[in-house]
N, CA, C, O and the ligand as a Tripos MOL2 file, in Angstrom:
@<TRIPOS>MOLECULE
protein
  317   315    80     0     0
PROTEIN
NO_CHARGES

@<TRIPOS>ATOM
      1 N          41.1410   30.3000   13.1730 N.3       1 MET1
      2 CA         41.0730   31.3810   14.1620 C.3       1 MET1
      3 C          42.0970   31.1090   15.3200 C.2       1 MET1
      4 O          42.2150   29.9970   15.8350 O.2       1 MET1
      5 N          42.7980   32.1620   15.6750 N.am      2 ALA2
      6 CA         43.7870   31.9520   16.7750 C.3       2 ALA2
      7 C          43.1210   31.5890   18.0900 C.2       2 ALA2
      8 O          42.0010   31.9990   18.3970 O.2       2 ALA2
      9 N          43.8500   30.8160   18.8350 N.am      3 SER3
     10 CA         43.3710   30.4700   20.1110 C.3       3 SER3
     11 C          43.4630   31.6050   21.0820 C.2       3 SER3
     12 O          44.3500   32.4470   20.9370 O.2       3 SER3
     13 N          42.6020   31.6810   22.0620 N.am      4 ARG4
     14 CA         42.6080   32.8010   22.9370 C.3       4 ARG4
     15 C          42.3930   32.3130   24.3600 C.2       4 ARG4
     16 O          41.6830   31.3400   24.6140 O.2       4 ARG4
     17 N          43.0360   33.0300   25.2790 N.am      5 ILE5
     18 CA         42.7250   32.7610   26.6790 C.3       5 ILE5
     19 C          41.3690   33.3170   27.0270 C.2       5 ILE5
     20 O          41.1810   34.5320   26.9650 O.2       5 ILE5
     21 N          40.4680   32.5290   27.3700 N.am      6 ASN6
     22 CA         39.1230   33.0920   27.7370 C.3       6 ASN6
     23 C          39.0590   33.0010   29.2320 C.2       6 ASN6
     24 O          39.1010   31.9250   29.8290 O.2       6 ASN6
     25 N          38.9530   34.2000   29.8310 N.am      7 ALA7
     26 CA         38.8490   34.2820   31.2660 C.3       7 ALA7
     27 C          37.5700   33.6800   31.8300 C.2       7 ALA7
     28 O          37.5130   33.2910   32.9970 O.2       7 ALA7
     29 N          36.5470   33.6090   30.9880 N.am      8 CYS8
     30 CA         35.2090   33.1120   31.4580 C.3       8 CYS8
     31 C          34.6810   32.1210   30.4390 C.2       8 CYS8
     32 O          33.8130   32.4410   29.6270 O.2       8 CYS8
     33 N          35.2350   30.8780   30.4990 N.am      9 PRO9
     34 CA         34.8250   29.8740   29.4840 C.3       9 PRO9
     35 C          33.3980   29.5600   29.3940 C.2       9 PRO9
     36 O          32.9450   29.1050   28.3440 O.2       9 PRO9
     37 N          32.6180   29.7810   30.4680 N.am     10 ASP10
     38 CA         31.2340   29.4600   30.4670 C.3      10 ASP10
     39 C          30.3420   30.6160   30.0370 C.2      10 ASP10
     40 O          29.1200   30.4730   30.0070 O.2      10 ASP10
     41 N          30.9430   31.7730   29.6990 N.am     11 THR11
     42 CA         30.1420   32.9490   29.4150 C.3      11 THR11
     43 C          30.2860   33.2870   27.9310 C.2      11 THR11
     44 O          31.4130   33.4040   27.4510 O.2      11 THR11
     45 N          29.1980   33.4460   27.1930 N.am     12 PRO12
     46 CA         29.2680   33.8890   25.7480 C.3      12 PRO12
     47 C          30.0530   35.1600   25.6660 C.2      12 PRO12
     48 O          29.9120   36.0580   26.4960 O.2      12 PRO12
     49 N          30.9050   35.2300   24.6270 N.am     13 GLU13
     50 CA         31.7250   36.4350   24.5160 C.3      13 GLU13
     51 C          31.0350   37.4790   23.6830 C.2      13 GLU13
     52 O          31.3010   37.6720   22.4970 O.2      13 GLU13
     53 N          30.1010   38.1670   24.3970 N.am     14 THR14
     54 CA         29.3020   39.2480   23.7370 C.3      14 THR14
     55 C          30.1300   40.5780   23.8510 C.2      14 THR14
     56 O          31.0920   40.6720   24.6140 O.2      14 THR14
     57 N          29.7200   41.5430   23.0900 N.am     15 ASP15
     58 CA         30.3940   42.8670   23.1890 C.3      15 ASP15
     59 C          30.3060   43.3810   24.6220 C.2      15 ASP15
     60 O          31.2950   43.8670   25.1710 O.2      15 ASP15
     61 N          29.1120   43.2730   25.2360 N.am     16 LEU16
     62 CA         29.0420   43.8670   26.6100 C.3      16 LEU16
     63 C          29.9160   43.0880   27.5550 C.2      16 LEU16
     64 O          30.5270   43.6760   28.4470 O.2      16 LEU16
     65 N          29.9970   41.7850   27.3900 N.am     17 HIS17
     66 CA         30.8640   41.0350   28.3150 C.3      17 HIS17
     67 C          32.3440   41.4860   28.1340 C.2      17 HIS17
     68 O          33.0840   41.7410   29.0850 O.2      17 HIS17
     69 N          32.6950   41.5590   26.8540 N.am     18 LEU18
     70 CA         34.1260   41.8900   26.5810 C.3      18 LEU18
     71 C          34.5150   43.2350   27.1560 C.2      18 LEU18
     72 O          35.5720   43.3900   27.7690 O.2      18 LEU18
     73 N          33.5730   44.2790   26.9290 N.am     19 ILE19
     74 CA         33.9310   45.5990   27.2720 C.3      19 ILE19
     75 C          33.6490   45.9670   28.7360 C.2      19 ILE19
     76 O          34.3760   46.7580   29.3370 O.2      19 ILE19
     77 N          32.5580   45.3690   29.3130 N.am     20 ALA20
     78 CA         32.1460   45.8240   30.6320 C.3      20 ALA20
     79 C          31.8860   44.7690   31.6770 C.2      20 ALA20
     80 O          32.3580   44.8750   32.8090 O.2      20 ALA20
     81 N          31.1210   43.7290   31.2940 N.am     21 SER21
     82 CA         30.5940   42.8290   32.3750 C.3      21 SER21
     83 C          31.6320   41.7920   32.7600 C.2      21 SER21
     84 O          31.5370   41.2580   33.8650 O.2      21 SER21
     85 N          32.6250   41.4630   31.9270 N.am     22 CYS22
     86 CA         33.6400   40.5550   32.2980 C.3      22 CYS22
     87 C          34.2990   41.0400   33.6440 C.2      22 CYS22
     88 O          34.6450   42.2160   33.7620 O.2      22 CYS22
     89 N          34.4640   40.1620   34.6140 N.am     23 PRO23
     90 CA         35.0660   40.5850   35.8590 C.3      23 PRO23
     91 C          36.3240   41.3720   35.6610 C.2      23 PRO23
     92 O          36.5810   42.3300   36.3890 O.2      23 PRO23
     93 N          37.1460   40.9740   34.6540 N.am     24 LEU24
     94 CA         38.4130   41.6660   34.4560 C.3      24 LEU24
     95 C          38.1770   43.1420   34.0400 C.2      24 LEU24
     96 O          38.9000   44.0430   34.4650 O.2      24 LEU24
     97 N          37.1310   43.3580   33.1860 N.am     25 ALA25
     98 CA         36.8510   44.7050   32.7700 C.3      25 ALA25
     99 C          36.0770   45.4380   33.8430 C.2      25 ALA25
    100 O          36.2620   46.6430   34.0170 O.2      25 ALA25
    101 N          35.2440   44.7680   34.5430 N.am     26 TRP26
    102 CA         34.3490   45.4240   35.5440 C.3      26 TRP26
    103 C          35.2400   46.0220   36.7020 C.2      26 TRP26
    104 O          34.8750   47.0230   37.3170 O.2      26 TRP26
    105 N          36.3450   45.4090   36.9540 N.am     27 GLN27
    106 CA         37.2640   45.9500   37.9640 C.3      27 GLN27
    107 C          37.5390   47.4210   37.7350 C.2      27 GLN27
    108 O          37.5000   48.2470   38.6470 O.2      27 GLN27
    109 N          37.8300   47.7220   36.4220 N.am     28 LYS28
    110 CA         38.2030   49.0510   36.0250 C.3      28 LYS28
    111 C          37.0220   49.9620   36.1020 C.2      28 LYS28
    112 O          37.1170   51.0450   36.6790 O.2      28 LYS28
    113 N          35.8160   49.5290   35.4940 N.am     29 TRP29
    114 CA         34.6760   50.3730   35.5720 C.3      29 TRP29
    115 C          34.2420   50.7130   36.9810 C.2      29 TRP29
    116 O          33.9230   51.8590   37.2960 O.2      29 TRP29
    117 N          34.2360   49.6870   37.8270 N.am     30 SER30
    118 CA         33.7100   49.9250   39.2230 C.3      30 SER30
    119 C          34.7300   50.6860   40.0570 C.2      30 SER30
    120 O          34.3570   51.2590   41.0810 O.2      30 SER30
    121 N          35.9830   50.7170   39.6700 N.am     31 SER31
    122 CA         36.9540   51.5470   40.4600 C.3      31 SER31
    123 C          36.8460   52.9650   40.0460 C.2      31 SER31
    124 O          37.0070   53.8470   40.8900 O.2      31 SER31
    125 N          36.5770   53.2610   38.7620 N.am     32 VAL32
    126 CA         36.4670   54.6270   38.3510 C.3      32 VAL32
    127 C          35.0630   55.1650   38.5480 C.2      32 VAL32
    128 O          34.8890   56.3490   38.8360 O.2      32 VAL32
    129 N          34.0460   54.3020   38.3940 N.am     33 PHE33
    130 CA         32.6650   54.7940   38.5710 C.3      33 PHE33
    131 C          31.9320   53.8720   39.6000 C.2      33 PHE33
    132 O          31.0500   53.0900   39.2440 O.2      33 PHE33
    133 N          32.3370   54.0050   40.8750 N.am     34 PRO34
    134 CA         31.7610   53.1430   41.8830 C.3      34 PRO34
    135 C          30.2570   53.3130   42.0870 C.2      34 PRO34
    136 O          29.6060   52.4200   42.6290 O.2      34 PRO34
    137 N          29.6890   54.4620   41.6560 N.am     35 ALA35
    138 CA         28.2700   54.6670   41.8760 C.3      35 ALA35
    139 C          27.4600   54.1470   40.6650 C.2      35 ALA35
    140 O          26.2310   54.1460   40.7370 O.2      35 ALA35
    141 N          28.0690   53.7230   39.6020 N.am     36 LYS36
    142 CA         27.3030   53.2700   38.4420 C.3      36 LYS36
    143 C          27.1910   51.7410   38.3990 C.2      36 LYS36
    144 O          28.1620   51.0360   38.6740 O.2      36 LYS36
    145 N          26.0000   51.2340   38.0510 N.am     37 ASN37
    146 CA         25.8720   49.8120   37.8690 C.3      37 ASN37
    147 C          26.0950   49.4220   36.3680 C.2      37 ASN37
    148 O          26.2800   50.2830   35.5070 O.2      37 ASN37
    149 N          26.0680   48.0970   36.1030 N.am     38 LEU38
    150 CA         26.3770   47.7190   34.7740 C.3      38 LEU38
    151 C          25.3660   48.2640   33.7150 C.2      38 LEU38
    152 O          25.7320   48.5490   32.5750 O.2      38 LEU38
    153 N          24.1200   48.3920   34.1300 N.am     39 GLU39
    154 CA         23.1280   48.9210   33.1650 C.3      39 GLU39
    155 C          23.4920   50.3730   32.8260 C.2      39 GLU39
    156 O          23.4080   50.7550   31.6590 O.2      39 GLU39
    157 N          23.8840   51.1790   33.7880 N.am     40 GLU40
    158 CA         24.2700   52.5570   33.4780 C.3      40 GLU40
    159 C          25.5310   52.6570   32.6340 C.2      40 GLU40
    160 O          25.6530   53.5330   31.7780 O.2      40 GLU40
    161 N          26.5060   51.7090   32.8970 N.am     41 ILE41
    162 CA         27.7080   51.7320   32.0170 C.3      41 ILE41
    163 C          27.3180   51.3430   30.6370 C.2      41 ILE41
    164 O          27.7560   51.9780   29.6770 O.2      41 ILE41
    165 N          26.4830   50.2880   30.4810 N.am     42 ALA42
    166 CA         26.1070   49.8500   29.1630 C.3      42 ALA42
    167 C          25.3440   50.9400   28.3640 C.2      42 ALA42
    168 O          25.5150   51.0990   27.1550 O.2      42 ALA42
    169 N          24.4890   51.6830   29.1180 N.am     43 ARG43
    170 CA         23.7580   52.7800   28.4210 C.3      43 ARG43
    171 C          24.6930   53.8350   27.9770 C.2      43 ARG43
    172 O          24.5050   54.4280   26.9150 O.2      43 ARG43
    173 N          25.7290   54.1000   28.7800 N.am     44 GLY44
    174 CA         26.7630   55.1130   28.3890 C.3      44 GLY44
    175 C          27.5450   54.6580   27.2050 C.2      44 GLY44
    176 O          27.8780   55.4770   26.3470 O.2      44 GLY44
    177 N          27.8690   53.3500   27.1070 N.am     45 LEU45
    178 CA         28.6090   52.8040   26.0070 C.3      45 LEU45
    179 C          27.8310   52.9370   24.6780 C.2      45 LEU45
    180 O          28.3640   53.2850   23.6240 O.2      45 LEU45
    181 N          26.4710   52.6170   24.8270 N.am     46 LEU46
    182 CA         25.6230   52.6410   23.6110 C.3      46 LEU46
    183 C          25.2750   54.0330   23.1840 C.2      46 LEU46
    184 O          25.0640   54.2680   21.9940 O.2      46 LEU46
    185 N          25.2060   54.9630   24.0930 N.am     47 SER47
    186 CA         24.8240   56.3500   23.7600 C.3      47 SER47
    187 C          25.8370   57.3480   24.3830 C.2      47 SER47
    188 O          25.4770   58.1080   25.2820 O.2      47 SER47
    189 N          27.0690   57.3420   23.9150 N.am     48 PRO48
    190 CA         28.0820   58.1870   24.5110 C.3      48 PRO48
    191 C          27.7560   59.6860   24.4870 C.2      48 PRO48
    192 O          28.2160   60.4610   25.3250 O.2      48 PRO48
    193 N          26.9200   60.0680   23.4630 N.am     49 SER49
    194 CA         26.5430   61.5120   23.4520 C.3      49 SER49
    195 C          25.6830   61.9210   24.6330 C.2      49 SER49
    196 O          25.5830   63.1040   24.9550 O.2      49 SER49
    197 N          25.0590   60.9350   25.2850 N.am     50 ASN50
    198 CA         24.2170   61.2280   26.4260 C.3      50 ASN50
    199 C          24.9680   61.1940   27.7610 C.2      50 ASN50
    200 O          24.3940   61.4440   28.8210 O.2      50 ASN50
    201 N          26.3120   60.8680   27.6780 N.am     51 LEU51
    202 CA         27.1080   60.8190   28.8560 C.3      51 LEU51
    203 C          27.3680   62.2200   29.3870 C.2      51 LEU51
    204 O          27.5260   63.1470   28.5920 O.2      51 LEU51
    205 N          27.4200   62.4150   30.7380 N.am     52 PRO52
    206 CA         27.8650   63.6770   31.1960 C.3      52 PRO52
    207 C          29.2920   63.9900   30.6640 C.2      52 PRO52
    208 O          30.1670   63.1250   30.6120 O.2      52 PRO52
    209 N          29.4660   65.2100   30.2920 N.am     53 VAL53
    210 CA         30.7310   65.5910   29.6250 C.3      53 VAL53
    211 C          31.9700   65.1460   30.4610 C.2      53 VAL53
    212 O          32.9910   64.7140   29.9250 O.2      53 VAL53
    213 N          31.8140   65.2800   31.8260 N.am     54 GLU54
    214 CA         32.9630   64.9380   32.6960 C.3      54 GLU54
    215 C          33.2840   63.4890   32.7380 C.2      54 GLU54
    216 O          34.3450   63.0950   33.2220 O.2      54 GLU54
    217 N          32.3440   62.6460   32.2140 N.am     55 ASP55
    218 CA         32.5560   61.1720   32.2690 C.3      55 ASP55
    219 C          33.1690   60.6570   30.9540 C.2      55 ASP55
    220 O          33.6540   59.5270   30.9020 O.2      55 ASP55
    221 N          33.1500   61.4740   29.9060 N.am     56 ARG56
    222 CA         33.4370   60.9210   28.5780 C.3      56 ARG56
    223 C          34.9080   60.4810   28.4480 C.2      56 ARG56
    224 O          35.1690   59.4300   27.8640 O.2      56 ARG56
    225 N          35.8520   61.2340   28.9610 N.am     57 LEU57
    226 CA         37.2260   60.8830   28.8720 C.3      57 LEU57
    227 C          37.5030   59.5800   29.6020 C.2      57 LEU57
    228 O          38.1840   58.6870   29.0990 O.2      57 LEU57
    229 N          36.9540   59.5030   30.7990 N.am     58 SER58
    230 CA         37.1300   58.2060   31.5600 C.3      58 SER58
    231 C          36.5330   57.0120   30.7670 C.2      58 SER58
    232 O          37.1540   55.9510   30.7030 O.2      58 SER58
    233 N          35.3670   57.1760   30.1810 N.am     59 PHE59
    234 CA         34.8290   56.0880   29.4070 C.3      59 PHE59
    235 C          35.7830   55.6490   28.2630 C.2      59 PHE59
    236 O          36.0310   54.4670   28.0240 O.2      59 PHE59
    237 N          36.2920   56.6950   27.5830 N.am     60 ALA60
    238 CA         37.2320   56.3610   26.4380 C.3      60 ALA60
    239 C          38.4770   55.6890   27.0080 C.2      60 ALA60
    240 O          38.9060   54.6780   26.4510 O.2      60 ALA60
    241 N          39.0770   56.1840   28.0740 N.am     61 GLU61
    242 CA         40.2870   55.5370   28.6210 C.3      61 GLU61
    243 C          40.0050   54.1330   29.0870 C.2      61 GLU61
    244 O          40.8080   53.2350   28.8340 O.2      61 GLU61
    245 N          38.9270   53.9140   29.7380 N.am     62 ILE62
    246 CA         38.6350   52.4980   30.2010 C.3      62 ILE62
    247 C          38.4820   51.6060   29.0360 C.2      62 ILE62
    248 O          39.0630   50.5220   29.0110 O.2      62 ILE62
    249 N          37.6690   52.0410   27.9920 N.am     63 MET63
    250 CA         37.5020   51.2000   26.8110 C.3      63 MET63
    251 C          38.8340   50.8760   26.1590 C.2      63 MET63
    252 O          39.0680   49.7440   25.7370 O.2      63 MET63
    253 N          39.7220   51.8910   26.0760 N.am     64 SER64
    254 CA         41.0290   51.6640   25.4650 C.3      64 SER64
    255 C          41.8380   50.6990   26.3090 C.2      64 SER64
    256 O          42.5050   49.8350   25.7410 O.2      64 SER64
    257 N          41.8210   50.7910   27.5920 N.am     65 ASP65
    258 CA         42.6230   49.8970   28.4870 C.3      65 ASP65
    259 C          42.0550   48.4740   28.4040 C.2      65 ASP65
    260 O          42.8220   47.5140   28.3320 O.2      65 ASP65
    261 N          40.7470   48.3260   28.4130 N.am     66 VAL66
    262 CA         40.1600   47.0030   28.3230 C.3      66 VAL66
    263 C          40.4480   46.3240   26.9810 C.2      66 VAL66
    264 O          40.7880   45.1440   26.9070 O.2      66 VAL66
    265 N          40.2930   47.1350   25.9200 N.am     67 TRP67
    266 CA         40.6410   46.6270   24.5380 C.3      67 TRP67
    267 C          42.0860   46.1750   24.5250 C.2      67 TRP67
    268 O          42.3960   45.0710   24.0790 O.2      67 TRP67
    269 N          42.9750   47.0340   25.0180 N.am     68 ALA68
    270 CA         44.4390   46.6950   24.9540 C.3      68 ALA68
    271 C          44.6940   45.3860   25.7400 C.2      68 ALA68
    272 O          45.3870   44.4890   25.2610 O.2      68 ALA68
    273 N          44.1160   45.3010   26.9590 N.am     69 ALA69
    274 CA         44.3120   44.1330   27.7710 C.3      69 ALA69
    275 C          43.7680   42.9170   27.1240 C.2      69 ALA69
    276 O          44.3830   41.8570   27.2430 O.2      69 ALA69
    277 N          42.6650   42.9820   26.4480 N.am     70 TYR70
    278 CA         42.0180   41.8330   25.7900 C.3      70 TYR70
    279 C          42.9830   41.3070   24.6810 C.2      70 TYR70
    280 O          43.2460   40.1090   24.5810 O.2      70 TYR70
    281 N          43.4860   42.2380   23.8750 N.am     71 TRP71
    282 CA         44.3520   41.7710   22.7690 C.3      71 TRP71
    283 C          45.7080   41.3500   23.2630 C.2      71 TRP71
    284 O          46.3320   40.4730   22.6660 O.2      71 TRP71
    285 N          46.1900   41.9480   24.3400 N.am     72 ALA72
    286 CA         47.4380   41.4530   24.9070 C.3      72 ALA72
    287 C          47.3470   40.0180   25.3510 C.2      72 ALA72
    288 O          48.2690   39.2280   25.1500 O.2      72 ALA72
    289 N          46.1810   39.6760   25.9820 N.am     73 ARG73
    290 CA         45.9420   38.2500   26.3330 C.3      73 ARG73
    291 C          45.8320   37.3370   25.1340 C.2      73 ARG73
    292 O          46.3130   36.2040   25.1450 O.2      73 ARG73
    293 N          45.1930   37.8450   24.1070 N.am     74 SER74
    294 CA         45.0030   37.0810   22.8900 C.3      74 SER74
    295 C          46.3460   36.7630   22.2240 C.2      74 SER74
    296 O          46.5800   35.6260   21.8150 O.2      74 SER74
    297 N          47.2680   37.8100   22.1080 N.am     75 PHE75
    298 CA         48.5570   37.5570   21.4600 C.3      75 PHE75
    299 C          49.4160   36.7080   22.3870 C.2      75 PHE75
    300 O          50.2220   35.9190   21.8940 O.2      75 PHE75
    301 N          49.2890   36.8260   23.6580 N.am     76 ALA76
    302 CA         50.1350   36.0270   24.5760 C.3      76 ALA76
    303 C          49.7210   34.5540   24.4140 C.2      76 ALA76
    304 O          50.5460   33.6550   24.5770 O.2      76 ALA76
    305 N          48.4590   34.3160   24.0990 N.am     77 ALA77
    306 CA         48.0130   32.9490   23.9710 C.3      77 ALA77
    307 C          48.5630   32.2720   22.6880 C.2      77 ALA77
    308 O          48.6290   31.0470   22.5880 O.2      77 ALA77
    309 N          48.9400   33.0950   21.7500 N.am     78 ASP78
    310 CA         49.4740   32.5860   20.4470 C.3      78 ASP78
    311 C          50.8970   32.2020   20.5280 C.2      78 ASP78
    312 O          51.3770   31.4800   19.6540 O.2      78 ASP78
    313 N          51.6180   32.6410   21.5360 N.am     79 THR79
    314 CA         53.1440   32.3770   21.5770 C.3      79 THR79
    315 C          53.4430   31.1010   22.3280 C.2      79 THR79
    316 O          54.6060   30.7240   22.4660 O.2      79 THR79
    317 ZN         34.9680   37.4220   31.0590 Zn       80 ZN80
@<TRIPOS>BOND
     1     1     2 1
     2     2     3 1
     3     3     4 2
     4     3     5 am
     5     5     6 1
     6     6     7 1
     7     7     8 2
     8     7     9 am
     9     9    10 1
    10    10    11 1
    11    11    12 2
    12    11    13 am
    13    13    14 1
    14    14    15 1
    15    15    16 2
    16    15    17 am
    17    17    18 1
    18    18    19 1
    19    19    20 2
    20    19    21 am
    21    21    22 1
    22    22    23 1
    23    23    24 2
    24    23    25 am
    25    25    26 1
    26    26    27 1
    27    27    28 2
    28    27    29 am
    29    29    30 1
    30    30    31 1
    31    31    32 2
    32    31    33 am
    33    33    34 1
    34    34    35 1
    35    35    36 2
    36    35    37 am
    37    37    38 1
    38    38    39 1
    39    39    40 2
    40    39    41 am
    41    41    42 1
    42    42    43 1
    43    43    44 2
    44    43    45 am
    45    45    46 1
    46    46    47 1
    47    47    48 2
    48    47    49 am
    49    49    50 1
    50    50    51 1
    51    51    52 2
    52    51    53 am
    53    53    54 1
    54    54    55 1
    55    55    56 2
    56    55    57 am
    57    57    58 1
    58    58    59 1
    59    59    60 2
    60    59    61 am
    61    61    62 1
    62    62    63 1
    63    63    64 2
    64    63    65 am
    65    65    66 1
    66    66    67 1
    67    67    68 2
    68    67    69 am
    69    69    70 1
    70    70    71 1
    71    71    72 2
    72    71    73 am
    73    73    74 1
    74    74    75 1
    75    75    76 2
    76    75    77 am
    77    77    78 1
    78    78    79 1
    79    79    80 2
    80    79    81 am
    81    81    82 1
    82    82    83 1
    83    83    84 2
    84    83    85 am
    85    85    86 1
    86    86    87 1
    87    87    88 2
    88    87    89 am
    89    89    90 1
    90    90    91 1
    91    91    92 2
    92    91    93 am
    93    93    94 1
    94    94    95 1
    95    95    96 2
    96    95    97 am
    97    97    98 1
    98    98    99 1
    99    99   100 2
   100    99   101 am
   101   101   102 1
   102   102   103 1
   103   103   104 2
   104   103   105 am
   105   105   106 1
   106   106   107 1
   107   107   108 2
   108   107   109 am
   109   109   110 1
   110   110   111 1
   111   111   112 2
   112   111   113 am
   113   113   114 1
   114   114   115 1
   115   115   116 2
   116   115   117 am
   117   117   118 1
   118   118   119 1
   119   119   120 2
   120   119   121 am
   121   121   122 1
   122   122   123 1
   123   123   124 2
   124   123   125 am
   125   125   126 1
   126   126   127 1
   127   127   128 2
   128   127   129 am
   129   129   130 1
   130   130   131 1
   131   131   132 2
   132   131   133 am
   133   133   134 1
   134   134   135 1
   135   135   136 2
   136   135   137 am
   137   137   138 1
   138   138   139 1
   139   139   140 2
   140   139   141 am
   141   141   142 1
   142   142   143 1
   143   143   144 2
   144   143   145 am
   145   145   146 1
   146   146   147 1
   147   147   148 2
   148   147   149 am
   149   149   150 1
   150   150   151 1
   151   151   152 2
   152   151   153 am
   153   153   154 1
   154   154   155 1
   155   155   156 2
   156   155   157 am
   157   157   158 1
   158   158   159 1
   159   159   160 2
   160   159   161 am
   161   161   162 1
   162   162   163 1
   163   163   164 2
   164   163   165 am
   165   165   166 1
   166   166   167 1
   167   167   168 2
   168   167   169 am
   169   169   170 1
   170   170   171 1
   171   171   172 2
   172   171   173 am
   173   173   174 1
   174   174   175 1
   175   175   176 2
   176   175   177 am
   177   177   178 1
   178   178   179 1
   179   179   180 2
   180   179   181 am
   181   181   182 1
   182   182   183 1
   183   183   184 2
   184   183   185 am
   185   185   186 1
   186   186   187 1
   187   187   188 2
   188   187   189 am
   189   189   190 1
   190   190   191 1
   191   191   192 2
   192   191   193 am
   193   193   194 1
   194   194   195 1
   195   195   196 2
   196   195   197 am
   197   197   198 1
   198   198   199 1
   199   199   200 2
   200   199   201 am
   201   201   202 1
   202   202   203 1
   203   203   204 2
   204   203   205 am
   205   205   206 1
   206   206   207 1
   207   207   208 2
   208   207   209 am
   209   209   210 1
   210   210   211 1
   211   211   212 2
   212   211   213 am
   213   213   214 1
   214   214   215 1
   215   215   216 2
   216   215   217 am
   217   217   218 1
   218   218   219 1
   219   219   220 2
   220   219   221 am
   221   221   222 1
   222   222   223 1
   223   223   224 2
   224   223   225 am
   225   225   226 1
   226   226   227 1
   227   227   228 2
   228   227   229 am
   229   229   230 1
   230   230   231 1
   231   231   232 2
   232   231   233 am
   233   233   234 1
   234   234   235 1
   235   235   236 2
   236   235   237 am
   237   237   238 1
   238   238   239 1
   239   239   240 2
   240   239   241 am
   241   241   242 1
   242   242   243 1
   243   243   244 2
   244   243   245 am
   245   245   246 1
   246   246   247 1
   247   247   248 2
   248   247   249 am
   249   249   250 1
   250   250   251 1
   251   251   252 2
   252   251   253 am
   253   253   254 1
   254   254   255 1
   255   255   256 2
   256   255   257 am
   257   257   258 1
   258   258   259 1
   259   259   260 2
   260   259   261 am
   261   261   262 1
   262   262   263 1
   263   263   264 2
   264   263   265 am
   265   265   266 1
   266   266   267 1
   267   267   268 2
   268   267   269 am
   269   269   270 1
   270   270   271 1
   271   271   272 2
   272   271   273 am
   273   273   274 1
   274   274   275 1
   275   275   276 2
   276   275   277 am
   277   277   278 1
   278   278   279 1
   279   279   280 2
   280   279   281 am
   281   281   282 1
   282   282   283 1
   283   283   284 2
   284   283   285 am
   285   285   286 1
   286   286   287 1
   287   287   288 2
   288   287   289 am
   289   289   290 1
   290   290   291 1
   291   291   292 2
   292   291   293 am
   293   293   294 1
   294   294   295 1
   295   295   296 2
   296   295   297 am
   297   297   298 1
   298   298   299 1
   299   299   300 2
   300   299   301 am
   301   301   302 1
   302   302   303 1
   303   303   304 2
   304   303   305 am
   305   305   306 1
   306   306   307 1
   307   307   308 2
   308   307   309 am
   309   309   310 1
   310   310   311 1
   311   311   312 2
   312   311   313 am
   313   313   314 1
   314   314   315 1
   315   315   316 2
@<TRIPOS>SUBSTRUCTURE
     1 MET1         2 RESIDUE 1 A MET
     2 ALA2         6 RESIDUE 1 A ALA
     3 SER3        10 RESIDUE 1 A SER
     4 ARG4        14 RESIDUE 1 A ARG
     5 ILE5        18 RESIDUE 1 A ILE
     6 ASN6        22 RESIDUE 1 A ASN
     7 ALA7        26 RESIDUE 1 A ALA
     8 CYS8        30 RESIDUE 1 A CYS
     9 PRO9        34 RESIDUE 1 A PRO
    10 ASP10       38 RESIDUE 1 A ASP
    11 THR11       42 RESIDUE 1 A THR
    12 PRO12       46 RESIDUE 1 A PRO
    13 GLU13       50 RESIDUE 1 A GLU
    14 THR14       54 RESIDUE 1 A THR
    15 ASP15       58 RESIDUE 1 A ASP
    16 LEU16       62 RESIDUE 1 A LEU
    17 HIS17       66 RESIDUE 1 A HIS
    18 LEU18       70 RESIDUE 1 A LEU
    19 ILE19       74 RESIDUE 1 A ILE
    20 ALA20       78 RESIDUE 1 A ALA
    21 SER21       82 RESIDUE 1 A SER
    22 CYS22       86 RESIDUE 1 A CYS
    23 PRO23       90 RESIDUE 1 A PRO
    24 LEU24       94 RESIDUE 1 A LEU
    25 ALA25       98 RESIDUE 1 A ALA
    26 TRP26      102 RESIDUE 1 A TRP
    27 GLN27      106 RESIDUE 1 A GLN
    28 LYS28      110 RESIDUE 1 A LYS
    29 TRP29      114 RESIDUE 1 A TRP
    30 SER30      118 RESIDUE 1 A SER
    31 SER31      122 RESIDUE 1 A SER
    32 VAL32      126 RESIDUE 1 A VAL
    33 PHE33      130 RESIDUE 1 A PHE
    34 PRO34      134 RESIDUE 1 A PRO
    35 ALA35      138 RESIDUE 1 A ALA
    36 LYS36      142 RESIDUE 1 A LYS
    37 ASN37      146 RESIDUE 1 A ASN
    38 LEU38      150 RESIDUE 1 A LEU
    39 GLU39      154 RESIDUE 1 A GLU
    40 GLU40      158 RESIDUE 1 A GLU
    41 ILE41      162 RESIDUE 1 A ILE
    42 ALA42      166 RESIDUE 1 A ALA
    43 ARG43      170 RESIDUE 1 A ARG
    44 GLY44      174 RESIDUE 1 A GLY
    45 LEU45      178 RESIDUE 1 A LEU
    46 LEU46      182 RESIDUE 1 A LEU
    47 SER47      186 RESIDUE 1 A SER
    48 PRO48      190 RESIDUE 1 A PRO
    49 SER49      194 RESIDUE 1 A SER
    50 ASN50      198 RESIDUE 1 A ASN
    51 LEU51      202 RESIDUE 1 A LEU
    52 PRO52      206 RESIDUE 1 A PRO
    53 VAL53      210 RESIDUE 1 A VAL
    54 GLU54      214 RESIDUE 1 A GLU
    55 ASP55      218 RESIDUE 1 A ASP
    56 ARG56      222 RESIDUE 1 A ARG
    57 LEU57      226 RESIDUE 1 A LEU
    58 SER58      230 RESIDUE 1 A SER
    59 PHE59      234 RESIDUE 1 A PHE
    60 ALA60      238 RESIDUE 1 A ALA
    61 GLU61      242 RESIDUE 1 A GLU
    62 ILE62      246 RESIDUE 1 A ILE
    63 MET63      250 RESIDUE 1 A MET
    64 SER64      254 RESIDUE 1 A SER
    65 ASP65      258 RESIDUE 1 A ASP
    66 VAL66      262 RESIDUE 1 A VAL
    67 TRP67      266 RESIDUE 1 A TRP
    68 ALA68      270 RESIDUE 1 A ALA
    69 ALA69      274 RESIDUE 1 A ALA
    70 TYR70      278 RESIDUE 1 A TYR
    71 TRP71      282 RESIDUE 1 A TRP
    72 ALA72      286 RESIDUE 1 A ALA
    73 ARG73      290 RESIDUE 1 A ARG
    74 SER74      294 RESIDUE 1 A SER
    75 PHE75      298 RESIDUE 1 A PHE
    76 ALA76      302 RESIDUE 1 A ALA
    77 ALA77      306 RESIDUE 1 A ALA
    78 ASP78      310 RESIDUE 1 A ASP
    79 THR79      314 RESIDUE 1 A THR
    80 ZN80       317 GROUP 0 **** ****
């Protein structure tokens, strides 16, 4: 398995950590949704059909950004 830069070496790399609770990801969530806490974000990720329609595009954009940033770090670690 390729080596990766782990921003949080003491934290298990769960799906929720990767997508939302990692401080690197949480910066984005909290800047776009300052009124939502982690529990609300996680609920929205697990049940996107229950999200308010006006929040859905932002959820998708943040997930895409976080995913891209995660893999950019992973590939950078391989070079
Ligand atoms: Zn992290």
